[in-house]
C-alpha positions in Angstrom: 15.9 9.3 113.3 16.0 5.7 114.5 12.8 4.1 115.8 11.8 5.2 119.3 12.6 2.8 122.1 9.8 1.0 123.9 8.6 3.4 126.7 7.2 0.8 129.0 4.3 1.8 131.3 3.1 1.0 134.8 -0.2 2.4 136.1 -1.2 2.7 139.7 -4.8 3.5 140.7 -6.2 4.1 144.2 -9.9 3.1 144.7 -12.5 4.1 147.2 -14.3 1.3 149.0 -17.8 2.5 149.8 -20.8 1.3 151.8 -23.8 0.8 149.4 -26.3 2.0 152.0 -24.7 5.1 153.5 -22.4 5.9 150.5 -19.7 6.7 153.0 -16.2 5.3 152.8 -16.0 1.9 154.5 -13.2 -0.1 156.0 -12.6 -3.2 153.9 -10.9 -4.8 157.0 -8.2 -6.3 154.6 -10.7 -8.8 153.2 -10.7 -7.3 149.8 -6.9 -7.0 149.7 -6.3 -10.4 151.2 -8.7 -11.9 148.6 -7.1 -10.0 145.8 -3.6 -11.0 146.8 -4.4 -14.7 146.1 -5.1 -13.7 142.5 -3.2 -10.5 141.9 -0.2 -11.0 144.3 1.9 -7.8 144.4 -0.5 -5.9 142.1 -2.7 -4.9 145.0 -2.0 -3.5 148.4 -3.7 -1.7 151.3 -3.1 2.0 151.8 -2.9 4.0 155.0 -6.7 4.3 155.4 -8.6 1.0 155.4 -11.1 2.4 152.9 -8.5 2.7 150.2 -7.2 -0.1 147.9 -4.2 0.5 145.6 -3.7 -1.6 142.4 -0.8 -1.5 140.0 -0.4 -3.0 136.5 2.5 -5.3 135.5 5.1 -3.7 133.2 3.2 -2.9 130.0 4.8 -2.6 126.6 2.2 -0.1 125.3 -1.0 1.7 126.0 -3.1 -1.2 124.7 -1.5 -3.6 127.2 -2.0 -1.0 130.0 -5.7 -0.6 129.1 -6.3 -4.4 129.4 -4.6 -4.5 132.8 -6.3 -1.5 134.2 -9.7 -2.8 133.1 -9.0 -6.2 134.5 -7.9 -4.8 137.9 -11.0 -2.6 138.1 -13.2 -5.5 137.4 -11.5 -7.8 139.9 -11.6 -5.3 142.8 -15.2 -4.6 142.0 -16.0 -8.3 142.1 -14.1 -8.8 145.4 -15.8 -5.8 147.0 -19.2 -7.1 145.9 -18.4 -10.4 147.7 -18.2 -8.2 150.9 -21.4 -6.3 150.0 -19.3 -3.2 149.2 -19.0 -1.0 146.1 -16.1 0.8 144.5 -15.6 4.3 143.1 -12.8 6.4 141.6 -12.3 10.1 142.4 -9.5 12.2 144.0 -11.5 12.7 147.2 -14.8 11.3 148.6 -17.5 14.0 148.5 -18.4 13.9 152.2 -16.5 11.3 154.2 -14.5 12.7 157.2 -11.0 11.5 157.7 -11.4 11.5 161.5 -13.9 8.6 161.2 -11.7 6.4 158.9 -9.6 3.7 160.5 -5.9 3.4 159.8 -4.3 0.3 158.4 -2.2 -1.6 161.0 1.2 -1.6 159.4 4.6 -0.6 160.7 5.2 1.6 157.6 2.0 3.6 158.2 2.6 3.6 162.0 6.0 5.3 161.4 4.5 7.9 159.0 1.8 8.8 161.5 4.2 9.0 164.4 6.2 11.5 162.4 3.5 13.5 160.6 0.5 13.2 163.0 -2.7 14.7 161.7 -1.0 15.7 158.5 -0.9 12.0 157.7 -4.2 11.0 159.3 -6.1 13.6 157.2 -4.5 12.5 154.0 -7.6 10.7 152.8 -7.0 11.1 149.0 -6.8 9.0 145.9 -4.4 9.4 143.0 -3.3 8.1 139.7 0.5 7.4 139.3 2.0 6.7 135.9 5.5 5.2 135.4 7.3 5.5 132.1 10.4 3.3 131.6 13.7 5.0 130.8 16.9 3.0 131.4 19.5 5.8 131.4 19.2 7.9 134.5 21.0 10.9 133.0 18.4 10.9 130.2 15.6 10.4 132.7 16.7 13.4 134.7 17.0 15.5 131.6 13.4 14.6 130.6 12.1 15.1 134.1 13.5 18.6 134.2 11.7 19.5 131.0 8.5 17.6 131.6 7.7 19.7 134.7 6.4 22.4 132.3 3.7 20.0 131.1 2.5 18.8 134.5 -0.3 21.4 134.9 -1.5 20.7 131.4 -1.8 17.0 132.3 -3.2 17.7 135.8 -6.1 19.8 134.5 -7.4 16.9 132.4 -7.5 14.7 135.5 -9.2 17.1 137.9 -11.7 15.0 139.9 -11.8 16.2 143.5 -14.1 19.2 143.9 -15.7 18.2 147.2 -14.1 17.7 150.6 -15.8 16.7 153.9 -19.3 17.7 152.5 -18.2 21.0 151.0 -17.8 22.3 147.5 -14.3 23.6 147.8 -14.5 25.9 144.8 -11.6 23.9 143.2 -11.8 21.4 140.4 -9.0 19.5 142.2 -8.7 19.9 146.0 -6.7 16.7 146.5 -3.3 18.3 145.9 -4.0 21.0 148.6 -4.6 18.2 151.1 -1.4 16.4 150.1 0.6 19.7 150.2 0.7 19.5 154.0 3.2 16.6 153.6 6.8 17.5 153.3 8.6 16.9 150.0 5.5 17.2 147.9 4.6 19.4 144.9 6.7 20.2 141.9 10.3 18.9 141.9 13.3 21.1 141.9 15.6 21.4 138.9 18.8 19.2 139.1 21.7 19.7 136.8 23.1 16.2 137.1 22.3 12.8 138.5 25.2 13.3 140.9 23.5 16.4 142.4 20.2 14.5 142.6 21.8 11.6 144.4 23.7 14.0 146.7 20.4 15.6 147.6 18.8 12.2 148.5 21.9 11.1 150.4 21.8 14.3 152.5 18.1 13.7 153.4 18.8 10.1 154.4 22.0 10.9 156.4 20.2 13.7 158.3 17.2 11.5 159.2 14.8 13.5 157.2 13.8 10.3 155.4 14.7 6.7 155.9 14.4 5.8 152.2 14.1 7.8 148.9 10.5 6.7 148.4 9.5 9.4 150.9 10.2 11.9 148.1 6.5 12.5 147.2 6.9 15.0 144.3 4.5 15.4 141.5 7.2 13.9 139.2 10.2 11.9 140.3 12.8 9.5 139.1 11.8 6.3 140.9 14.4 5.3 143.5 14.2 1.6 142.7 12.8 1.2 139.2 14.2 2.5 135.9 11.2 4.9 135.4 10.1 8.4 135.8 6.9 8.5 137.8 4.1 11.1 137.2 2.2 11.5 140.5 0.3 14.7 140.1 -3.0 13.4 138.8 -6.3 12.9 140.6 -7.8 9.4 140.4 -9.9 9.3 137.3 -13.6 8.3 137.0 -13.2 5.9 134.0 -10.7 3.7 132.3 -11.0 5.9 129.2 -9.9 9.0 131.2 -7.1 7.1 132.9 -5.8 5.7 129.6 -6.0 9.1 127.9 -3.8 10.6 130.5 -1.4 7.6 130.5 -1.1 8.0 126.7 -0.4 11.8 127.0 2.2 11.3 129.6 4.0 8.6 127.5 3.8 10.8 124.4 5.3 13.8 126.3 8.2 11.6 127.5 8.7 10.1 124.0 8.7 13.6 122.4 11.3 15.0 124.8 13.4 11.9 124.4 13.3 12.3 120.6 14.3 16.0 120.9 17.2 15.0 123.2 18.4 12.4 120.7 18.4 15.2 118.0 20.5 17.4 120.3 17.6 19.8 121.0 15.5 20.4 124.1 12.4 22.1 125.4 12.9 25.2 127.6 13.2 24.6 131.3 11.2 27.2 133.2 11.4 28.2 136.8 9.4 26.0 139.2 7.9 29.1 140.7 6.3 30.0 137.3 5.1 26.5 136.7 3.5 26.6 140.2 1.2 29.4 138.9 -0.2 27.1 136.2 -0.6 24.2 138.7 -2.8 26.4 140.9 -4.9 27.4 137.8 -5.2 23.7 136.9 -6.4 22.9 140.4 -8.8 25.8 140.6 -10.3 25.8 137.1 -9.5 22.5 135.5 -9.8 22.7 131.7 -12.1 25.8 131.9 -9.7 28.5 132.8 -6.7 30.4 131.5 -3.1 29.3 131.7 0.2 31.1 131.1 2.2 30.5 128.0 5.6 31.3 129.4 7.2 31.5 125.9 4.8 34.2 124.9 4.5 35.6 128.4 0.7 35.9 128.2 -2.5 34.1 129.4 -4.2 31.8 126.9 -7.3 29.6 127.1 -6.3 26.2 128.5 -8.0 24.5 125.6 -5.8 26.3 123.1 -2.7 25.4 125.1 -3.8 21.7 125.1 -4.3 21.8 121.4 -0.7 23.1 121.1 0.5 20.3 123.3 -1.3 17.8 121.1 0.4 19.3 118.1 3.8 19.1 119.9 3.5 15.3 120.5 1.7 14.4 117.3 4.8 13.0 115.5 5.3 10.3 118.1 1.7 9.2 118.8 1.3 6.8 115.9 4.6 5.1 116.6 3.5 4.6 120.2 0.1 3.2 119.0 -1.9 5.6 121.2 -3.8 7.7 118.7 -7.2 6.5 120.0 -6.4 7.2 123.6 -4.9 10.6 122.8 -8.0 11.6 120.8 -10.1 11.1 123.9 -8.7 14.4 125.1 -11.1 16.2 122.7 -14.0 14.4 124.5 -12.8 15.6 127.9 -12.4 19.2 126.5 -15.9 19.0 125.1 -17.7 17.2 128.0 -15.7 18.2 131.0 -13.5 16.4 133.5 -14.6 14.2 136.4 -14.8 17.3 138.6 -17.1 19.1 136.1 -19.4 16.1 136.0 -19.5 15.8 139.8 -20.3 19.5 140.2 -23.1 19.2 137.6 -24.7 16.3 139.5 -24.6 18.4 142.7 -26.0 21.5 141.0 -28.9 19.4 139.7 -29.7 17.5 142.9 -28.1 19.3 145.8 -27.3 15.8 147.1 -23.8 14.5 147.6 -25.1 11.0 147.9 -26.2 11.3 144.3 -22.6 12.4 143.5 -21.3 9.2 145.1 -23.7 7.2 143.1 -22.4 8.9 139.9 -18.8 8.1 140.9 -19.5 4.4 141.6 -21.6 4.2 138.5 -18.8 5.4 136.3 -16.2 3.0 137.7 -16.6 0.3 135.2 -17.5 2.5 132.2 -15.4 1.6 129.2 -14.2 -1.7 130.5 
């Protein structure tokens, strides 16, 4: 087969801005964003809640480039927060902050969302990792999107990093998705048999005033409405750069492998979304510690065994992508636990969510 195309990458991370005394989320009052925009321009933006800062890399040619950009962005936001006597952390939820106490960013876009969705939007105090993989041909992109849905729970489990919500241990490794599920047009995407049917779906939503633009499709995986990418949106915000880049590399490898199969006139099975939803729940509840369903064999298997099978599946594209080191970090996560496992361990040892916040902020620059 010909050499694989360049599967460009774009990585978006959402950070928590935290008061160093109370360890609660703290409004940055746009000072961090305004300061960052002088240097980073469109790579940084405010989110709906004033305690959230979103950053995004430029278009990266490979995982190595993406790592450099993510590391730079983390360091820059940390420095700018420090100038305002604030600190920064990365997790899918804050362990004890209450959404009712967090001010909303004054912006027409967010005003409109809140006007429509009310407390559903106000309570959406969550932090995610979004990964774009470049694919020029929309027909191919849709084909890959349909098949990649099967792997979303596998990827999601590695990222689980939101076990606490408003001062409570939720019992989940990732509670963030359950908060976001209150929004319309979230969760796993439907199957579409053609780009035309996909576009007709979007057109119907716009024409009937369900949405004013296609960006308000907030699925776990979507063809981006404006960029030539498919965007993976299911993951929790990761503690460290190493964890982020591990997940970025796995996502890119899955896309590259499915593309390679497509070019060889083969494809991965497409399973019902209702079945994949069962694995998504298991990923959120148990992370990497539980059982998942192997739909091909129609039986439960240990998640770790399923992940090893996935690593086997993508192995023939990893070296060409130059991401062997990042992919191998998966074994470290399987051995040492996800961000959620580490947060829960700190809480079990200290019974103190402030110590959990200290851990989150302490891990923020690890690996940079």
